[in-house]
C-alpha positions as CSV (number, residue, x, y, z in Angstrom):
1,M,41.6,-94.1,8.8
2,F,38.0,-94.0,10.2
3,L,37.5,-92.4,13.6
4,G,34.8,-94.2,15.4
5,A,32.4,-92.4,17.7
6,K,34.3,-93.3,20.9
7,P,37.8,-91.9,19.9
8,L,36.1,-88.7,18.5
9,F,34.2,-88.2,21.7
10,V,37.4,-88.6,23.7
11,M,39.1,-86.0,21.5
12,I,36.3,-83.5,21.9
13,A,36.2,-84.0,25.7
14,A,40.0,-83.5,25.9
15,L,39.7,-80.3,23.9
16,A,36.9,-79.0,26.0
17,M,38.9,-79.6,29.2
18,M,41.8,-77.4,27.7
19,L,39.5,-74.5,27.1
20,E,38.4,-72.1,29.8
21,P,35.1,-73.2,31.2
22,A,32.3,-71.0,29.9
23,R,29.5,-69.8,32.2
24,A,26.3,-71.7,31.6
25,L,23.5,-69.4,30.7
26,A,19.8,-70.0,30.6
27,L,17.6,-68.8,27.9
28,A,14.1,-67.3,28.0
29,H,12.2,-66.2,24.9
30,F,8.7,-64.8,24.8
31,S,6.4,-62.2,23.3
32,A,4.3,-59.8,25.4
33,E,2.2,-56.6,25.2
34,V,2.3,-53.7,27.6
35,T,-0.4,-51.1,27.8
36,L,-0.4,-47.9,30.0
37,N,-2.8,-48.8,32.8
38,Q,-3.4,-46.2,35.5
39,G,0.3,-46.1,36.6
40,Q,0.6,-49.8,37.4
41,N,3.8,-51.7,36.9
42,R,3.7,-54.7,34.5
43,I,5.7,-57.6,35.9
44,L,6.9,-60.4,33.7
45,P,8.7,-63.2,35.6
46,F,11.2,-65.1,33.5
47,S,12.9,-67.4,36.1
48,A,12.7,-68.4,39.7
49,Y,14.7,-65.3,40.7
50,Y,14.3,-62.7,37.9
51,E,11.5,-60.5,36.6
52,L,11.2,-57.8,34.0
53,V,9.2,-54.8,35.2
54,F,7.8,-52.1,33.0
55,K,7.4,-49.1,35.2
56,P,5.1,-46.4,33.7
57,M,6.6,-42.9,33.0
58,D,4.9,-39.8,31.6
59,T,5.5,-40.9,28.0
60,G,6.1,-44.6,28.2
61,W,8.0,-47.1,30.4
62,Q,11.2,-47.7,32.2
63,I,12.4,-51.3,31.7
64,Q,13.8,-52.7,34.9
65,V,15.1,-56.1,36.0
66,F,14.7,-57.3,39.6
67,D,16.1,-60.3,41.5
68,R,13.4,-61.3,44.1
69,R,16.2,-61.4,46.8
70,F,16.9,-57.6,46.1
71,P,13.4,-56.3,45.3
72,K,14.5,-52.6,45.6
73,T,17.5,-52.7,43.3
74,D,17.1,-52.3,39.6
75,L,19.7,-54.7,38.2
76,A,19.6,-53.0,34.8
77,I,20.6,-49.5,35.9
78,F,24.1,-49.8,34.4
79,T,22.9,-50.5,30.9
80,P,24.8,-48.2,28.6
81,P,24.5,-45.4,27.9
82,I,24.5,-44.5,31.6
83,H,24.8,-40.7,31.5
84,S,23.0,-39.4,28.4
85,G,19.9,-40.6,26.5
86,P,18.1,-41.9,24.8
87,F,18.4,-44.8,27.2
88,E,18.0,-48.5,26.1
89,T,16.0,-49.1,29.3
90,Q,13.2,-46.6,28.2
91,I,10.4,-47.0,25.8
92,I,9.3,-43.4,25.2
93,G,7.5,-41.7,22.4
94,R,10.3,-39.4,21.2
95,T,12.5,-42.4,20.3
96,F,9.9,-43.4,17.7
97,V,9.1,-39.9,16.4
98,D,12.5,-38.2,16.2
99,P,14.7,-39.5,13.3
100,Q,17.8,-38.5,15.3
101,Y,17.3,-41.5,17.6
102,T,18.2,-44.8,16.0
103,I,17.3,-47.1,18.9
104,G,13.7,-47.1,17.8
105,F,12.5,-50.7,17.6
106,Q,15.5,-52.5,19.1
107,R,16.7,-52.5,22.7
108,T,19.4,-54.4,24.6
109,I,19.7,-54.2,28.3
110,I,22.2,-55.8,30.7
111,F,21.6,-56.9,34.2
112,S,23.2,-58.8,37.1
113,P,23.1,-59.2,40.9
114,K,26.7,-57.7,40.7
115,V,24.9,-54.3,40.5
116,V,24.1,-54.8,44.3
117,D,27.8,-55.2,45.0
118,V,28.8,-52.1,42.9
119,L,26.2,-50.0,44.7
120,K,27.2,-51.2,48.1
121,K,31.0,-51.3,47.8
122,R,31.7,-48.5,45.4
123,R,28.7,-46.3,46.1
124,G,27.5,-46.6,42.5
125,Y,30.8,-45.8,40.8
126,V,30.9,-48.3,37.9
127,Q,34.0,-49.3,35.9
128,P,34.2,-50.7,32.4
129,S,35.2,-54.1,33.8
130,D,31.9,-54.0,35.9
131,I,29.9,-53.5,32.8
132,D,31.6,-56.4,31.1
133,E,30.8,-58.7,34.1
134,I,27.2,-57.5,34.2
135,R,26.8,-58.1,30.5
136,R,28.2,-61.7,30.9
137,D,25.5,-62.4,33.6
138,G,22.4,-61.2,31.8
139,T,21.3,-59.6,28.5
140,A,17.8,-59.0,27.3
141,N,17.3,-58.3,23.6
142,F,14.0,-56.7,22.7
143,A,12.5,-56.5,19.2
144,I,9.5,-54.1,19.3
145,T,7.0,-55.4,16.8
146,D,4.2,-52.8,17.2
147,V,3.8,-49.4,18.9
148,S,0.7,-47.4,19.5
149,L,1.5,-43.7,20.0
150,G,-0.8,-41.1,21.5
151,D,-1.5,-37.6,20.2
152,L,1.5,-36.0,18.3
153,Q,0.1,-32.5,18.7
154,G,2.2,-31.8,21.8
155,G,5.5,-32.4,20.0
156,M,7.9,-35.3,20.2
157,F,8.8,-34.7,23.8
158,K,5.2,-35.2,24.9
159,T,4.3,-38.1,22.6
160,V,3.1,-41.0,24.7
161,V,3.6,-44.6,23.9
162,R,0.2,-46.1,24.8
163,Q,0.9,-49.7,24.0
164,V,3.9,-51.7,22.8
165,R,4.2,-55.3,21.6
166,F,7.6,-57.0,21.6
167,R,9.6,-60.2,21.5
168,V,12.4,-60.6,24.0
169,T,15.3,-63.1,24.2
170,I,17.0,-63.2,27.5
171,D,20.4,-64.9,28.2
172,F,21.0,-65.0,31.9
173,N,23.0,-66.8,34.7
174,P,20.5,-69.2,36.2
175,D,22.4,-69.1,39.5
176,P,22.5,-65.4,40.5
177,A,24.1,-66.2,43.8
178,S,27.3,-67.2,41.9
179,S,27.5,-63.6,40.7
180,L,27.7,-62.1,44.2
181,T,30.9,-61.4,46.1
182,P,30.9,-63.2,49.4
């Protein structure tokens, strides 16, 4: 028996209603280059609310995500590992020089406005369920395509990343207000 387009569509719609509704995520994909520039942040907006910020450090950058409604709260601070490095949110020279560190050219960070709630209500105490919820709201996957390192004479802990080129794919909740607890 041949199923026409109409009955097949009705079957798919009925199946979709039985499943738990998935959160609709938006997608941003772009390439960029960041160069150490007299201590200035590099800001890369990727939606009406969110922006990636590369904050200069002594040997590279700290990657942060901000929601324009909470400009002082880094929404990526709970990206694992939280307590010991190397950290996914850092692009620093030693992770490209020391073979012990395998994160090298790939980074995955998580972010969500839920971080504001965790900081406010639990004074920063984060639970595994919080990490899962934050991950569902936003994930940025970086593929570093080129790195320019400074002088290696000072040792791996003083090696500076002068410039980095990367591709990033960001899956995020396009309605960050839906992530916040009323």
